[in-house]
C-alpha positions in Angstrom: 23.3 -17.5 -9.6 19.8 -16.1 -9.1 18.4 -13.0 -10.8 18.5 -9.8 -8.9 15.2 -8.3 -7.7 14.1 -5.6 -10.2 12.3 -3.7 -7.4 15.5 -3.7 -5.3 17.3 -2.1 -8.2 14.5 0.6 -8.8 15.6 4.2 -8.4 12.5 4.9 -6.2 13.0 1.8 -4.0 12.8 3.7 -0.7 9.4 5.2 -1.7 8.1 1.8 -2.9 9.3 0.1 0.3 7.7 2.8 2.4 4.3 2.4 0.7 4.5 -1.4 0.9 5.3 -1.2 4.6 2.3 1.2 5.1 0.0 -1.5 3.5 -0.9 0.3 0.3 -2.2 -2.0 -2.4 0.6 -3.5 -4.5 -1.2 -3.1 -7.8 -1.5 0.7 -7.3 2.2 0.9 -6.3 3.2 -1.2 -9.3 1.3 1.1 -11.7 2.6 4.3 -10.1 6.3 3.2 -10.5 6.0 1.1 -13.7 6.9 -2.1 -11.9 5.5 -5.5 -12.7 2.9 -6.5 -10.1 4.3 -10.0 -9.8 7.8 -8.6 -9.3 6.5 -6.3 -6.6 4.8 -9.2 -4.8 8.0 -11.2 -4.8 9.9 -8.1 -3.5 7.3 -7.7 -0.7 7.5 -11.4 0.4 11.1 -12.3 -0.4 13.1 -9.1 0.2 11.0 -7.2 2.8 9.4 -10.3 4.4 6.1 -8.5 4.6 2.6 -9.9 4.8 -0.1 -8.9 2.3 -1.3 -5.3 2.3 -4.7 -6.3 3.7 -3.0 -8.1 6.6 -0.7 -5.2 7.2 -3.7 -2.9 7.5 -5.4 -5.2 9.9 -2.3 -5.6 12.0 -1.8 -1.8 12.0 -5.3 -1.4 13.3 -4.5 -3.8 16.1 -1.1 -2.2 16.7 1.0 -5.3 15.9 4.0 -5.6 13.6 3.5 -6.4 9.9 6.8 -8.2 9.4 6.9 -12.0 9.2 8.9 -13.2 12.2 9.6 -16.7 10.9 
């Protein structure tokens, strides 16, 4: 059985997800919520299926979706 995502278990998960979806830098979010940056990166890619924050910002500027559609 695999380990549960620590970010998914975080009490402020909704805020973290909102900021990740908005394209904010992961390192700043990790620092603000006391989350390991590597864990936050895994959460972004595995749980939320989001691209990197820089790609999200570029896509937002173009008006396209940030989620990975694979």
